[in-house]
Each structure stands twice: as C-alpha cells, then as structure tokens.
Kinemage of the C-alpha trace (Angstrom):
@kinemage 1
@onewidth
@group {chain A} dominant
@subgroup {mainchain}
@vectorlist {calphas} color= white
{ca unk a 1} P -23.403 -6.950 -18.828
{ca unk a 2} L -25.911 -6.274 -21.587
{ca unk a 3} L -26.423 -2.788 -22.996
{ca unk a 4} L -29.981 -2.712 -21.645
{ca unk a 5} L -28.885 -3.573 -18.094
{ca unk a 6} L -26.052 -1.043 -18.272
{ca unk a 7} L -28.469 1.674 -19.472
{ca unk a 8} L -30.913 0.866 -16.653
{ca unk a 9} L -28.100 0.949 -14.081
{ca unk a 10} L -26.817 4.277 -15.412
{ca unk a 11} L -30.327 5.750 -15.332
{ca unk a 12} L -30.819 4.511 -11.742
{ca unk a 13} L -27.589 6.109 -10.622
{ca unk a 14} L -28.471 9.402 -12.321
{ca unk a 15} L -31.944 9.467 -10.727
{ca unk a 16} L -30.496 8.649 -7.301
{ca unk a 17} L -27.984 11.481 -7.753
{ca unk a 18} L -30.694 13.969 -8.720
{ca unk a 19} L -32.863 12.900 -5.794
{ca unk a 20} L -30.060 13.666 -3.353
{ca unk a 21} L -29.233 10.010 -2.757
{ca unk a 22} L -25.762 8.517 -2.785
{ca unk a 23} L -24.227 7.948 -6.181
{ca unk a 24} L -22.472 4.612 -6.594
{ca unk a 25} L -18.796 4.737 -7.531
{ca unk a 26} L -17.669 3.000 -10.706
{ca unk a 27} L -16.831 -0.686 -10.241
{ca unk a 28} L -13.120 0.050 -10.791
{ca unk a 29} L -13.073 2.443 -7.817
{ca unk a 30} L -13.997 -0.394 -5.495
{ca unk a 31} L -11.047 -2.484 -6.633
{ca unk a 32} L -7.958 -1.730 -4.611
{ca unk a 33} L -4.337 -1.646 -5.622
{ca unk a 34} L -2.424 -4.867 -4.966
{ca unk a 35} L 0.868 -4.182 -3.196
{ca unk a 36} L 3.490 -6.930 -2.938
{ca unk a 37} L 6.441 -6.641 -0.581
{ca unk a 38} L 9.534 -8.567 0.451
{ca unk a 39} L 12.521 -7.829 2.679
{ca unk a 40} L 16.196 -8.690 2.420
{ca unk a 41} L 16.203 -10.112 5.958
{ca unk a 42} L 13.843 -11.305 8.689
{ca unk a 43} L 16.392 -10.606 11.433
{ca unk a 44} L 18.774 -7.680 11.779
{ca unk a 45} L 21.017 -6.013 14.306
{ca unk a 46} L 20.234 -2.443 15.387
{ca unk a 47} L 21.933 -0.033 12.994
{ca unk a 48} L 21.724 -2.433 10.040
{ca unk a 49} L 20.193 -1.402 6.725
{ca unk a 50} L 17.587 -3.673 5.174
{ca unk a 51} L 15.938 -3.620 1.749
{ca unk a 52} L 12.174 -3.487 1.400
{ca unk a 53} L 11.164 -4.002 -2.237
{ca unk a 54} L 7.994 -4.728 -4.154
{ca unk a 55} L 5.495 -3.604 -6.749
{ca unk a 56} L 2.001 -2.210 -7.241
{ca unk a 57} L -0.684 -3.538 -9.599
{ca unk a 58} L -2.299 -2.202 -11.658
{ca unk a 59} L 0.533 0.018 -12.783
{ca unk a 60} L 0.771 3.422 -11.145
{ca unk a 61} L 4.124 4.717 -12.407
{ca unk a 62} L 5.153 8.027 -10.882
{ca unk a 63} L 2.613 7.814 -8.038
{ca unk a 64} L 3.690 7.728 -4.389
{ca unk a 65} L 3.898 4.812 -1.976
{ca unk a 66} L 4.721 4.990 1.727
{ca unk a 67} L 6.767 2.688 3.932
{ca unk a 68} L 5.053 2.493 7.311
{ca unk a 69} L 6.115 1.119 10.701
{ca unk a 70} L 3.801 0.055 13.513
{ca unk a 71} L 4.747 2.301 16.432
{ca unk a 72} L 2.901 2.532 19.766
{ca unk a 73} L -0.330 1.092 18.405
{ca unk a 74} L -0.538 3.037 15.122
{ca unk a 75} L 0.920 2.936 11.607
{ca unk a 76} L 3.405 5.781 11.024
{ca unk a 77} L 4.842 6.741 7.633
{ca unk a 78} L 8.627 6.678 7.802
{ca unk a 79} L 9.493 7.136 4.114
{ca unk a 80} L 7.684 8.013 0.880
{ca unk a 81} L 8.818 7.597 -2.706
{ca unk a 82} L 7.485 7.537 -6.255
{ca unk a 83} L 6.960 4.292 -8.127
{ca unk a 84} L 9.296 3.481 -11.013
{ca unk a 85} L 8.148 3.238 -14.636
{ca unk a 86} L 7.378 -0.448 -13.931
{ca unk a 87} L 5.464 0.425 -10.712
{ca unk a 88} L 8.198 -0.900 -8.430
{ca unk a 89} L 9.644 0.512 -5.235
{ca unk a 90} L 12.678 -0.025 -3.039
{ca unk a 91} L 13.239 1.374 0.434
{ca unk a 92} L 16.450 0.950 2.460
{ca unk a 93} L 15.674 1.922 6.056
{ca unk a 94} L 18.194 1.624 8.876
{ca unk a 95} L 16.656 -0.300 11.761
{ca unk a 96} L 17.031 0.710 15.400
{ca unk a 97} L 15.828 -0.385 18.809
{ca unk a 98} L 15.140 -3.883 20.054
{ca unk a 99} L 12.375 -6.460 19.801
{ca unk a 100} L 10.395 -6.603 16.579
{ca unk a 101} L 9.706 -4.099 13.847
{ca unk a 102} L 6.505 -4.386 11.803
{ca unk a 103} L 6.541 -2.806 8.337
{ca unk a 104} L 4.065 -2.442 5.486
{ca unk a 105} L 3.789 -0.440 2.264
{ca unk a 106} L 0.739 1.708 1.501
{ca unk a 107} L -0.384 2.873 -1.943
{ca unk a 108} L -2.972 5.655 -1.427
{ca unk a 109} L -6.191 5.548 -3.427
{ca unk a 110} L -6.167 6.804 -6.983
{ca unk a 111} L -8.865 8.158 -9.249
{ca unk a 112} L -10.101 4.692 -10.187
{ca unk a 113} L -8.747 2.380 -7.471
{ca unk a 114} L -9.064 2.107 -3.716
{ca unk a 115} L -5.923 2.206 -1.615
{ca unk a 116} L -3.775 -0.883 -1.365
{ca unk a 117} L -1.773 -2.138 1.591
{ca unk a 118} L 0.877 -4.835 1.506
{ca unk a 119} L 1.053 -7.686 3.965
{ca unk a 120} L 2.861 -6.894 7.216
{ca unk a 121} L 6.493 -8.022 7.381
{ca unk a 122} L 8.157 -8.498 10.751
{ca unk a 123} L 11.849 -7.872 11.339
{ca unk a 124} L 13.298 -9.288 14.553
{ca unk a 125} L 16.025 -7.074 15.971
{ca unk a 126} L 18.795 -9.038 17.691
{ca unk a 127} L 21.822 -7.879 19.610
{ca unk a 128} L 25.133 -8.458 17.827
{ca unk a 129} L 27.212 -11.376 19.127
{ca unk a 130} L 29.950 -10.283 21.558
{ca unk a 131} L 33.459 -10.428 20.169
C-alpha cells in the first residue's frame, strides 16, 4: 500500500471516528489465531485418558487456551491452560459416558488477533470387551 493511500485511509478513519461513525479495526485484528489440534486416539473406553495436543499461530506464549466439549447443544469449557513458550498446549482429559465426544480448542481473541478455534475432533466411546 502506498504512503498516499495509507494516509488517505488513516484520515478517513479519523474523520469517521470524529463524526461518531464506526472506526475500522486494524487489518491484523481481523486475522484470527490458527489453532491446530490432534488426539492420541479416535476411540476410547469410558474412564480412559486421552491426549489432546496442538499449537497456536501466531505465537501467543503465556496466553490461555480452552479445551471445550460439545454438551447438550452447546460448547462447554472443560479445561483451561496457558500456552508454552512455543505456543503449544497439551490436555489429558479422562473420558466418560457413551456414544461420541466432540472436542475443540479455543484461543480467545487478543489485542491484535480475532479468536481462533481448532477443528472439531470426535472421540467414539466404546464399551470394553468382556473378559
């Protein structure tokens, strides 16, 4: 973007702000965090512990992420932790119940980035084989 265009855009935003109009957010604020996720298993028996690991880009070391489960039609936070120095996370929930369990990881918005949500991973809960 040329300096002239940038100056005109900045002036437009300032005038809109003074006139009581909405002020546009910086371009970076519209870019969301990218959250990757993977699980140690796609099937598990009730009572088993699984690993849910991943990372956040751009780096957000020390910021919080939340592990969420889809329960009764809504996403519920079941655990929260801070990202490592390399913006990685690792949850180890114990699964319960029967059927399927849908999980995702949420990185709330920051000062310059919109929130990021991982893809949904599905864990199928199976009964243990009789012995």
